[in-house]
N, C-alpha and C positions, 0 to 999 in steps of 0.2 A: 838652926830649925828650918822645914819646907813653911812656904806661906798658907796660911789659910784664908780663905776665901768665904768672902760674905755671897751668899746667894737668895734674890727674890723668887719665888713661886708663886705663879699665878693659877690660884685652884688648890683647895686643903684636902680632897679626897684623894686622889691617884696621887698627888704631889707631894703629899705625906709620906709615901714608900721611900721616892728619890731625897727627900728632907732628912730622913730619918738615917737613910744609908751614908748621906753627907755629914748628918751631927755625929753618928758612929765614928766618923773618919775625922772628928775634929773640927769641923767646918760648922759656919754658922749657915741657919737657912729659916727665914720668914715668910711663912704663909700666907697668901692673900687670901680673903674670903669676905663672910658678911659679918656682921658687929658681934651675932650671939656665938657664931663658932667661933670667931677669934675671942671674945671673952671664954668661953669653955677651954680653946687650947693655952692660953696663956695662964689660966689661974690651975689645969690639971695637966697640961702636957698633952701629947700625943700617944697612942698605943697602936703599934702595929705589930700583927701574928704573922710570924714566918713558917709555913712549912720547913724541915730540916731534916733530910736525907737520914735515916737510921733512926728519926725518932717518934716514937707513938705520938707525942704532944706537940703542937707549935711552939716556937720559942717568942714570948713575949717581949717586945722591945718598949719601953715606957721613956719617953724624950727626956724626961728631968737626969734621968742617970747618966746618959750621953755624956763624952768630954765636949762635944759640940753642942751649940744651942739652937733650940727651936722656938719662934715666935709666931704671933700671927696680928697682923693690921688688915685694917680694908682699904680697899683701894686710896681714899682719901687721907689716908695716914701718912702713906709711902711719901718718903723721900729716896728718891730714885741715886743722888749722888751718894749714898751710901754701899751700893751693890757693886759687886765685880760681874755677875752674870746673872741673868734673867733666863727665868726656865717659864716655857708657857703650857700648863697643865690644866686647863680649861678646854670644854667642849669650844671649836670654831665659834658657833654663833655666840657664845657669851661676849664676844672681845666686844663686839657692836653696842654691848648695855652702857649706858650714858657713862655712870663713875669709870669703869674698864678701861673704857674708850679715851677717857682723860688722860688714866693712866697710864695707855700705850701710847698717846700722844708726848707725855716725857719722857718714856724710856726710847721713842725711837729720837726725839732733839740730843739726848744725854748720850747717844750712840755708844749703847750697853748691848754687849753681845749678848744674844737670846738663843736658847737650846726649847725648840720645842718635843714634848711628848706627850704630843698631838698624834691620832691618826691622821687627820688632816693634815697636811702640811701646809705651813703659812706659805700665802703668794709669794714672800720675797724668795724662800727658797725653791720653788717652782722657777723662779727668773734664773738662779743659778745653774740649772741643769741646760747644757747646751744645745740647740735645735731647735727649742719648744716656746710655740706662741703663747705666751700667759695669756694674751688678752681674750684666747678661746677660750679661757677656762674660768674666764670671771662669775659666769653665772652658778660656779660651784659654789661659791663664797657667798656668806649670809649679809655681808657688807663687805665688799670688796677693798673700799677705799679705806679700811680701818689700816691696811698696809702700806698706805701712798707714801709715806716716809720712812719706813724702815731700809735701810741699805742691806742688800741681798747679803753680800759680804758678811755682814755681822749676824747672821740668820744659818742657824745650822738645825738639824733635826735628828733625833734619835727615835728608833723603831719601838714603840709600846709594846713591844712582847710580855712582859711582865703583866698577868692578870691580877686584879684585885678589888676587893668589894666592901662596900659599909656592911658591916652586919645588921639586919634589920631591928633587930634588938637590942643594937648599943647606941652609944652616943656620936656625934659628927666628929668625934677625935680618934674615932676607933678603925681600923681597916683590917682586913683580912685577905693575905696573900693566898690566892689561889692558884697561881701556876707562876713557879719564881725563878722566873728565864729573866735572860740580860738586858739591859738598856744599849742597842746598839747605835752608837751616834758617829755621825759623819764629822770631817774636819772644817774649823771654818775658814776664810778665806786667807786670814793673817797666821802667822805661825805663832805670833804670842797667843793671841787666845786659844788656837788648837793644845798649846801646852799645860793652857789653865786646863783645859779637860783632861790631858794626860796625869798631869798632876791628881787631878781628884780620881781620876782611871786608877792610878797607883795606891792610893790613900783608900777607898774604898776596899781595893783587894788584900790590903794590908791588915784592915780592923777586926777584929774578934770582940766577943759580947761573954761575959761571965754566963755559965750554963754547970750544973752543977759542982763538979770540983774542979772544973777548968774552964777551957775560953772555947767557943766553939766560932769557927766560921760562918757567917751568913749568907745566904744565897741574893742573889740579885746586885749584879755589878754593873759597874759603866766601862763600856767597850768602846774604846776610838778608833776608828776608821777612814783612810785616805780617802778611802771612794764615797762619792756622796750619792752614789745606788744603793748601800747597803741598807741604808733605811728603808728605802720601797719595796724591801721583802716583805713588810708586810701586807702589801698591797694584794698579794695572793691568798694568803691567809682571811682577810678581812672580804674579797670576792666568796670563796669558797664555802666559809663559815658565817661571820658576822652578819653578812648582808643576805644571807641566803633565809636566814631564820626568821626574815619577815615573809611570812607567808600571808594571802590573805583572809585566810578561812581561821588562821591560829599563828601565835607565834612558837617557834620552835628552839629546842637547846642546841646549841652550835654543834654539840656531839650528833645529834641526828641531821642536823642541814649535811655535816660532811660524810657521815657514815650510812644515811640512809641509802645512796647509791654513789659507792664509791668511784665507780667509772667516770660517772659525771662529776663529781668532786674531782678528779686527778685531771680531766679535761678542762676545767675552770681553772685551776690551777695553774695548769701549764701555760694557757693561753696568757694569762694575764704576767706569768710570768716571761714570754715572751714579749709582751707588749713593753716591759719595763727592760729586756735586753735591747731591743730598739729604740729606744730612748738613750740606750747606752749603757747599762748595766753589763757585766760580766757575769758568765755564769754563776762562778764562785761568790758573786755578791748576794746570791738568793740562797734558800733554806729547800732541801729538797722535799716533796710532797709527803714522802712516807715519815719524816721527821715532826710534820704539821699533824698530821691522820694519828698520828701516836699522842700527841700531845692532845688534840682533840678529845680523846676518850674522854678525860678529864673534867672537860666542859660542860657540865650537866643543866647550865643556866640559857637562856637566848643571850644575847648579846646585850651591850647598851643601849646601842643606837635602836634596836628592836622594842626592848621594853618602855624607851622613851617612844616612840609613835604608838604603842599599846595604852600609854598612860595619857595620850590624845596630842604630844607634842608636833607643833607644827614648823619646826625647823632641828635640823639635826647635820652631824656632819656629812657631807656627800661626797665621800671616796669615792662610792660606787659609779656617780657622774664623773667624777675627777678621771677617774681610768676608763670611761667609755668616751670622753672627748680627748684623751690623751692620745688612746689607741687611736681616735678617726684622724689623726694628725698623721699617723702614718699608716693612712687605709686600712686598718684593721677593724672589723665588727665580729661579734659572736652572739646569735641569737641567745643565750644562757642570760648572758651579760643585757642585754637588751630587757630581758625578762623581769631581773635583779631591779633595773634600776626602773623599770615601769612600776613594780611592786612598792617601792620606796617613795614613789611620786603620788600614787593612787592613795597612800596613807596619807602622806602629808597635806594634798588638797583635800580629802575627805579631813582630816583635824583642821585645816584653815578655813573652814567652812561651818565649824560649829560656832552657834553663838558665844 
């Protein structure tokens, strides 16, 4: 019988998507969250709604019926020795919060392999990319010292391509998948830890869910890649769509940001892809613009970053600034990228100045 793994997932919203896929495949997942959300999950389980091709209604997956277990804990309750893998599914600024930071210190000291499903690559992952001065991008991180004790060889990154949200009329244990694409993860430094990911990949691929009179496979897979640059394919999407939602007069949907001017979108997308190639990516690691533009047709809401800024947040993930500073290391600039970064910083400064 194949080994089943215990995974600790920091973040109970987006993290519940991967946690559900792991539990469906027979593995165990513990979601780290606030005490009220942990209580709700432990009492009622999680609910994830998956759109499935050919079906008019989403397939609803309730965690208590899965072969693997989903549970929840607060950061203070976690015993890191119980886990084989840590998944980082919170927004990057959250890792500096006192209780989470303490947990991160324990994870680093235990030398647990960590897989981020964040838009913002953890600093130790940037340190795995050859030829990059990681000290030159420290200002992109809310608190770069959070990452000081992590071994880069124990850190990997999965491109968080699947899109999901908490429905406003549902509890914090409910997640709606809006774009059911795959998590594309780079290998770890060691073969042992990479093999753990490949086992999970195979188990998730083989798992099905009862529906109607039979079983149906559910979308959102884990795809393991040898290239360190495959997760960076998301950067073109973020710069073309997510961060261009941030306009000074209003926040616009991702669909409008991309399709409002397709020529401009294509230029930004290809420029960011060229930055990735200058850093070491192969063109095959990246996603064609047309594929992203088609997917963006269904993204009718502003990005989470735009929504956070609109709500008054003074700290969001700064992939926009990271791309700009990494491009500068390759002597690359683009006026549209400068404008995107300026819009984000205008909001951050305005929000930070509020009493």
